[in-house]
N, C-alpha and C positions, 0 to 999 in steps of 0.2 A: 912169416913170423906171426905167431898167435898173440893177440892183444888180451891180456889178463885184466878183467874188469871186476870191480867191487860195486855193487848197486846199493845205494843208501836212499831209501824211500819209506816213509812211515805208513803209508796206506798199502796193506797187503795186496789188494787187487791190482793197484797200479804197479807195484813192485813186481808182481807175477807177470804182468804184461810186458814190462821192460825186460825182464829176464828171458821171456819167451822170444822176444824180438832179437835180443843180442845172441841168444843161443842158436838161433837159426842161421847165423853167419859162420862159415867155415873158418874164418880167421879171428873169431872172437870167442873167448872162454870166460864165462862168469864164474869167478873163483869164490865169491862170497856175497851174502846179502845182509844188510843192516836195516833195522827198523827205527833207529834213532841216531843222533850225532855221536854220542859216546861210543856206541857199538861200532859205528863207522870208523872212528879213530882207532879203536882197539883192533879191529880186523885189518885195517890198513897196516898197522904196526906188525901184526902177526903174519899176514899174507903177502905183503909187499906187492900189490897189484901194479900194473902199468898205469891204470887210470881208475879214479873213483867217480862214478856217476852220482852226483850229490843233489838231493832235493834241498831247498833252502829252509822250508818250514818243517821242522821235526822236533819231537819232544826231547827232554833231558838236556840236549845240546843242539842248538840250531845248526843248519848247514853252513852258515857263515863262519861261526866259531870253529866248527869241525874242519872247514876248509883251511882256516888259518893254521890249525895244528898240523894237518896233513902236509901242507906246503912248507911250513917252517921246519918240519922234521925231514923234508925231502923224501916222503914216503911214496908219493905218486903224483901224477898230474890230476887236476880236478876239473871235471866238466859239470857245470852247475845247471840244474833244471830250474827254470824261472818263468815268470810272467812279467810283462813290462808295467803292470799296474802296481807292482811291489818294488818301487824304486829303491827303498832303503835296503832291501835285500840284495839287489843287483849291485849297488854301490859298495855295500859291505863286502860282498864276495869278490869284487874287483880289487878292493884294498887288501883283502886277504890273500890275493895271488892266484885266483882261479884262472885256469888256462883257457877256458871257453865257456860260452853260455848257450843254452839251448832252450827254446820255447817249449813249454809243455804240450803245446798243440802240434808239435812236429810229428810227421808220420814215420813209419818204420824205416824207410829209406834215408830220411834226413837224420834220424837217430844214429844209424850205422855209419853214415858218412861223417857225422860229427865226431864219433868215437875214433874213427880212422884218422881224421884230420888232426885231432889233439894228440893221438898216439904218434903221429909223424913229427910232433914237435911244433905244429902250426896252430897256435892258440886261437887265431881268428877264424871263426867258422863262417857260416853263410852271411853274405853281405846284408841280407834282410835283417839279420839279428845284430851283427857286430857294428855295422855302420850307424844303425839307429842308437845302439848302446853308447857308442863313442860320442855321437852328437848330443845325446841327452845328458851324458855325464859331464862332458866339457862345457856344454851350454849352461848347465845348472851351477857350475862352479863349486861342486861339492866333492869331498873325498879325493883330493889331489893324489895323483899317482906317484909323486915324488914329494919330498919335504917342502919344496917350493918350486913353482914353475918359473924358474929363473933362466933367462936365455943364456946365462953364463955356463950352464951345464953342457951346452952344445960344444964348448971349447974343448971338452974332454974327448970329443969324437973326431975321427978322421973325416976328411971330405966324403969318402965313400960311405962311412957309417952314417953320416948325416943324410945322405941320399937314401940309404936303407930305412932310416927312421921316418923320412918323409913318406916312403912307400907303406910302412906300417900304419902311418896315420890315415892312409887311404884304404886300409883294410886288405892289403894285398897278401897273398900267400907266398911262400918261398919260391915256388915255381914262377909266379907272376913277377916277383921282385927280380928274379934271375932274367926273365925276358925283358923287363923294363930297362935293366941296367947292363944287359949283355954280359952276363956272367953265368957260371955253372950254378946249378941249384944248391950243390953242396957248399959252394963259396958263399952264397946268399945266407944259408943257414949259419955258417960260421960268423959272418958279420952280425947277424941278429944276436947270436949268443954273446959275442964280445960287447956289443953296445948295451945289452941288458946288464952285463956285469959292470961296465963302467958307470952306468947310471943307477946301479943298485936297485933295479926293478925286478919283480918276481915273474912277470909274464909279458907276452907280446901285447896283450890287451892294455896293460898299464903303459907300455911304450907308445901305443897308438893314441891313447888319451893325452899323454905328455906332448906328443907331436902336434896334436890338435891345439892344445893350450898354448904352445910356443909358436904356433904357425910355422913349424919346421918344414 
């Protein structure tokens, strides 16, 4: 399966480098390039890529606002390029429903693996990125992933779904959840999808933060 990617980055040299790396992989196709958030949203609507690689700092419409539109319209999954010294952008992208976060310092191999991971429907990427994000977000008490971190929300989940939520809080992938809970990977993926729907969350990252906040 070929992963169709739209690259949104306002710096031409950086964008060219990202495109070069992505195009070198036989299972990735760059279907479009955007230099600002408005163009990213327009191209996402037009091209319907599998994934948008979105920089957070862009002119006309920033990456957080663009992510919110892309996710709300279910145009594609969004993998956000970020640095951890820009907390407000990270938190904003999380609230907007970004499926994954990647440090701008990532090398070519990490970039390609992140794209493949998000394309598989596994929003949590490398533990070095996601677990720190979860800890910082939950610890800061900002931008809750749900309207309120009320323990009562867990009552909507089955016992198995609560176990899966706990695994998401640890930053586990579908394969790792399947191994931990002795189930098929496809079954783990189904449980994740169902609990996201029940909790009205947009991404696994939001579910992981909620799990941390609730001590699930």
